[in-house]
C-alpha positions, 0 to 999 in steps of 0.5 A: 906833427910832432917829431920830438915829444917832451917825453922824448926829450926827458928820456934824451937827456939821460943819453951822453950826446944831449948836454953837447947836441942841445945848443945845436938843436935850438940853434937850428929851431932860432934859424927857423923862427927868426929870419933877421939874426944878425949875429948867432954863436952856438957852439954845439957837439965838442966845441960846445964845451969853450968858455963863455955863454953856451950861445949868443944871439943878436935878431931884429925882428922877433920870433917864436921864442926869439925876443928881438936883440940881443940874448944869451943862452945856457943850457944844462941837462942836470936833473936839477935844472931848476938849481942849474938854472940859478947857479947860471944866472948868480955866474953871470950876474957882473954881466946882466944887461937891461937890454939883453935876455937870459935863457936857461934851456932844459930839455926837461919840463918844469914841475909845477910842483916846485914854483910856477915857471912864470913866477920863477921867470919873473923873480929872476928877471928882478933879481939879477937886471936882464931885460927878461930871464926865460926858461925853455923847458921840454914842454916849450921845446916840443912846442917849437919843434912841432912848429918847425917840423923839418927841424924836427925831422932832422933831430928825430933822426939825427940827433935823438936817435928816434925813427921819424914818421913816414911820408915826410923828410928833412933836406939833409935826410933825402942828400943822404939817401940819394946820393949814398946810391953812387959810389963814390958818394954824388957830390952837389957838383955834379947834380948843379953842373949845367943846371945853375939856371935852373937852380938859382929859381929854384932858390929864389922860390924858397926864398920867398912867400907862398907859390909854386915852382913845377919843375920836371927831369928824366925822373923826379927825384933829379929835380929834389935833388936839385933843390936839395944840391943847391941848398947845400952849395949857399953860403951858410947863412942862407944854407942853415935858414932854408935848411930849417924851413924845407921838407920833402913831402913824400906821400898823400897822407904825410901832406894831408897832416903838413899842408896847412903848416904856413912856416915851411918850405915844400919839395913835393914828391910822389903822392905829393905831387897831386895836389900841389896846389894845397901847399903853395897856399901856405909856403914856397913849393917845388912840385917835382915831375919826371918826364913821363908825368903830364906837366901843364905849366912845368919847366923842363930841366935839360941835362948837363953837356957831356963835358960839364959832367965830365968836368964835375966827375972828374973834379970832384967825385975822384974820377980821371980824366977819361974816367969822367968822360966815358961815365957822362957818355954812356949815361947821357947826361942823366943822373938816373943812369948814371945811379945804374953806371956806378951804383952803390949797391943793388938797383932796380932795373928800368921800367923800360926793360920789359919792352926789350924786344922793341927796344933792340932794334934802336939800339943797334941804330942808335939814331934814325931821322924818319924823314930820310927813306934809308933809315926807314929802310934800315929800321924795317930791316932791323924790326921786322916790320913796316916803318911806321908800325915799328915807330908806332911800336916806341912811341910809347917809350918815349912817355915811360919813366926815365925813357930810353929814346928821346925824339925831337922832331923827325929825329929818334936817338937811344939816350943813353946808348950804353946804358940801354946795351947794358939792361937790354944786351944779354937778350940779344941772340942769334936771330938778331945778329943775323938781321944785323949782319946784311943792314951793317954791311950796306950801310958801312960799305958806303962812304956818304959825301957832299959834291955842290950841295949834293949828297952821294955815296961812294963804294967802299973797295973790298 
């Protein structure tokens, strides 16, 4: 996929952002092309106007447009790109080194009418004594960007300001979209809390060769968010390397175009999760599933504890300790539910809201054990159905996306009671309260206690 063409680069040259941002674009391409960078310095933005070479690079291994050894880089966006390059060579002639490659970079494409590019490069190499003089023009940059879709996706949107193709996003694009669901903006620490081992496993997978790691969470996007947060919290040299190579695939159409690319790491969501094998044959692949999806050999990512999430909320998102604890408990450790607790804007209600009538008895109960006769009697009274009939009614809910109920062995419990009540509470009518009143009175009129291992009930005086 060509996110950026030579024509796009030529138009961008007239933009005031081209000159200060060009070194950053090339630096990202370098990180994506060479796994053995020993030194890199490419000041960009406001810092791009400092004295000295525009860029300095050392790499132990050659890669696409990356020579082995040391190289220095000079950038220009002037229309007279050849004149600018020759001025840079003349200005730097006292620094000429037979072991160093000299790069001239321009977003404009070399016009063969002025002189063959290869001929010009050979002449300048001979005249100035560098190991080699190389001119990277718009055509070469287009091919280089096409070889590294993750870099192209990011710079197409945020640097050149052109719309990227649908179905694939850079790591940065996904994080901005996902974290902005929350108010205040979600932090990486909240995503990672209690899931450090899974994050480490993700990083190890992405840093290796072709392989696949299938993970499931309450929602597929929680898996992708965990992978992206793990990347963003690495040391800069590791983070930039992974960001430059990793891309989020959303659609089957993008999957068909990108799957053969063996220079990428893939984070799969949506339709792309149906065919993970075609990706894992060429590059590291994280396949993200929800709890409702068929998992096969997937590993389940457990939710953090309320204590772990509360600490992260209060220490990194500005909540005081009390509010952090309240939000962590209310969401049951689920990022998906947390997005409904502290939304930054409108959100779509969960799919299970349409099953409110079946869910309300469970919300009233909170939790129950189907091996205890008294619990089953309570659920029968709350639902108006025989217990086994009611259990059959709610069993499909545990297989829905972002399920409202958990079932572990004989125990059933509402996953996030506050969230369930918020979404379904306005459906509670008088008929529900009439059923609840006698059950509430009966349950709380006795105090259970144990004596010598036996369970007893003590009546509460009224």
